[in-house]
C-alpha positions in Angstrom: 7.7 94.4 -22.2 5.2 92.6 -24.4 5.4 88.8 -24.3 6.1 87.3 -27.7 4.7 83.8 -28.2 5.7 81.6 -31.1 3.9 78.4 -31.8 5.5 76.1 -34.2 4.0 72.9 -35.7 6.3 70.9 -37.9 6.2 67.5 -39.5 6.4 64.3 -37.7 9.7 63.1 -36.1 10.6 59.5 -35.2 12.2 59.4 -31.8 13.2 56.2 -30.1 10.1 54.2 -29.6 7.7 57.1 -29.5 6.5 56.7 -33.0 5.5 59.7 -35.1 4.6 62.8 -33.1 4.3 66.4 -34.1 6.8 68.9 -32.8 4.9 71.3 -30.5 6.4 73.9 -28.2 6.1 77.4 -27.0 8.6 80.3 -26.9 7.9 83.1 -24.5 8.9 85.1 -21.4 8.3 83.4 -18.1 10.1 85.6 -15.6 11.2 89.1 -16.3 13.1 89.4 -19.6 14.1 85.7 -19.6 13.0 83.9 -22.7 12.0 80.3 -22.4 10.9 77.3 -24.5 8.4 74.7 -23.2 7.9 71.4 -24.9 6.4 68.0 -24.2 8.1 64.6 -24.8 6.7 61.1 -24.8 8.5 57.8 -24.3 6.8 54.4 -24.6 8.3 51.0 -23.9 6.6 47.6 -24.3 7.1 45.0 -21.6 5.8 41.5 -21.0 3.9 41.2 -17.8 5.2 38.6 -15.4 2.3 38.7 -12.8 -1.4 38.4 -13.0 -4.0 39.6 -10.4 -7.5 38.3 -10.5 -10.3 40.0 -8.6 -13.2 37.6 -7.9 -15.8 36.9 -5.3 -18.9 35.2 -4.0 -22.5 36.5 -3.8 -25.1 34.7 -1.8 -28.8 35.5 -1.1 -31.0 34.5 1.8 -34.1 35.5 3.7 -32.1 36.4 6.8 -29.0 38.6 7.0 -27.1 36.1 9.2 -28.0 33.2 6.9 -26.7 35.2 3.8 -23.4 35.9 5.6 -23.0 32.4 6.9 -23.5 30.9 3.4 -21.2 33.5 1.9 -18.4 32.8 4.4 -18.6 29.0 3.8 -18.6 29.4 0.1 -15.7 31.9 0.1 -13.7 29.7 2.3 -14.1 26.9 -0.2 -12.8 29.3 -2.9 -9.8 30.3 -0.9 -9.0 26.7 0.0 -9.2 25.8 -3.7 -6.9 28.7 -4.7 -4.3 27.7 -2.1 -4.4 24.1 -3.2 -3.8 25.3 -6.7 -0.6 26.9 -5.6 -1.5 30.4 -4.6 0.2 31.4 -1.3 -2.2 32.6 1.4 -0.4 35.9 1.5 -1.2 36.5 -2.1 -5.0 36.2 -1.5 -6.3 39.4 0.0 -9.9 40.4 0.9 -11.0 43.6 -0.8 -14.6 44.1 0.2 -17.3 42.4 2.3 -20.9 43.7 2.0 -24.3 42.9 3.2 -27.4 44.7 1.9 -31.1 44.2 1.9 -33.0 43.6 -1.3 -36.4 45.0 -1.9 -39.2 44.4 -4.5 -41.4 47.2 -5.6 -44.9 45.9 -6.2 -47.1 47.4 -8.9 -48.7 50.6 -7.6 -52.5 51.1 -7.9 -53.7 54.6 -8.8 -54.0 56.7 -5.6 -52.0 54.2 -3.5 -48.6 54.9 -1.8 -46.0 52.5 -3.2 -44.3 50.4 -0.5 -41.2 48.4 -1.0 -41.3 44.8 0.2 -38.2 43.3 1.8 -37.2 40.1 -0.2 -34.1 39.1 1.6 -30.4 40.0 1.9 -27.4 39.9 -0.5 -23.9 39.2 0.9 -20.8 39.6 -1.2 -17.1 39.0 -0.5 -14.4 40.1 -3.0 -10.8 39.0 -2.9 -7.7 39.5 -5.1 -5.4 36.6 -5.9 -2.1 37.2 -7.6 0.1 34.7 -9.4 3.2 34.6 -11.5 1.9 31.7 -13.5 0.4 33.6 -16.4 -0.1 30.5 -18.5 -2.3 29.0 -15.8 -4.8 31.9 -15.5 -7.5 30.0 -17.3 -7.1 27.1 -15.0 -7.0 29.3 -12.0 -10.3 31.0 -12.9 -11.9 27.6 -13.6 -10.7 26.3 -10.2 -12.3 29.4 -8.5 -15.5 29.0 -10.3 -15.8 25.3 -9.6 -15.2 26.0 -5.9 -18.1 28.5 -5.7 -16.9 31.9 -7.1 -19.7 33.5 -9.0 -18.2 36.9 -9.7 -15.1 37.8 -11.7 -14.7 41.6 -11.4 -11.4 42.2 -13.1 -8.1 40.8 -14.3 -4.9 42.8 -14.6 -1.4 42.0 -15.7 1.6 43.6 -14.0 5.3 44.0 -14.4 6.6 43.1 -11.0 9.7 45.4 -11.3 8.7 48.3 -13.6 11.5 50.6 -12.6 13.8 49.5 -15.4 11.1 49.9 -18.0 10.2 53.3 -16.6 13.8 54.4 -16.8 13.9 53.4 -20.5 10.7 55.2 -21.2 11.9 58.3 -19.3 15.1 58.5 -21.3 13.2 58.2 -24.6 10.8 61.0 -23.4 13.7 63.2 -22.5 15.3 62.7 -25.9 12.0 63.5 -27.6 11.6 66.7 -25.6 15.2 67.8 -26.0 15.1 67.4 -29.8 11.9 69.4 -30.1 13.3 72.2 -27.9 16.6 72.3 -29.8 14.7 72.6 -33.1 12.6 75.4 -31.8 15.6 77.2 -30.4 17.4 76.9 -33.8 14.3 78.3 -35.6 14.4 81.3 -33.1 18.1 81.8 -33.6 18.8 81.0 -29.9 20.6 78.4 -27.8 19.2 76.2 -25.1 20.2 77.2 -21.6 19.4 75.7 -18.2 16.4 73.5 -17.5 13.9 75.5 -15.5 11.2 73.0 -14.8 10.3 69.3 -15.4 6.9 67.7 -14.9 6.3 64.0 -15.4 3.3 61.8 -15.7 3.2 58.0 -16.3 0.7 55.6 -17.8 0.8 51.9 -17.1 -1.1 48.8 -18.1 -4.9 48.9 -17.7 -7.0 46.2 -16.2 -9.0 43.8 -18.3 -12.5 44.0 -17.0 -14.8 40.9 -17.0 -17.5 42.2 -14.7 -20.6 40.2 -14.0 -21.6 36.7 -12.9 -19.9 33.7 -14.3 -21.2 30.3 -15.2 -20.1 27.0 -13.7 -18.0 26.0 -16.6 -14.4 26.3 -17.8 -13.2 29.9 -17.9 -12.2 31.3 -21.3 -8.4 31.6 -21.8 -7.0 35.0 -21.2 -3.7 36.1 -22.9 -1.5 38.7 -21.3 0.2 39.9 -24.5 2.5 42.9 -24.0 1.8 46.1 -22.1 3.0 49.6 -22.9 4.4 51.8 -20.1 4.5 55.5 -21.1 6.2 58.6 -19.6 5.1 62.1 -20.5 7.5 65.0 -19.7 6.8 68.7 -19.8 10.1 70.5 -19.8 11.0 74.2 -19.9 14.4 75.5 -20.9 15.8 79.0 -20.7 16.9 80.4 -24.1 20.2 82.3 -24.5 
């Protein structure tokens, strides 16, 4: 039996908090003679973050590897001590990466000569993540870390500590969006919605705010958390009767 596919693109519909989205779906035969309709639904809910995670670190350079590591350890310990004194519990400060690598300088090459790299020293780096529920104090926290010796700020991200409730709301909106689209397509085809045959879900949460690079020994710029959008996308297939 030939498979009949009907694509329908209608005007925008406003569903819950999804905003304006075109109705898109597919009618066809998925198994045997069973006719199906497959649609996508999106639900987005805004939430205010209640936790901030800062990824920062220390870089040190020295002629010898052990000297670079020793200086780095001493400087990072000062940063960790400053963070704990500022009210960050020790269990909320976690080491993410420790690296030691040689640094070379490539001299200018004369015509006909083989270029040889010259060892200039070693670079040691130590990166930690510190989390806090004091969103209003993030600027002070960064300044404290910088003043204590942190010279890298690699990223800041805001989190919703308990996102399950927000995800539930977004999922309900996405389902309503998908069901309304499927019902409209079924009506246009002169059919009725039957059983749900498949559901696929994907979610999108807040993205980190990146501030990569070295930082100066001065007060850190204020960072505002604002609101974050948590989105759920559903791909749903119904049988048509």
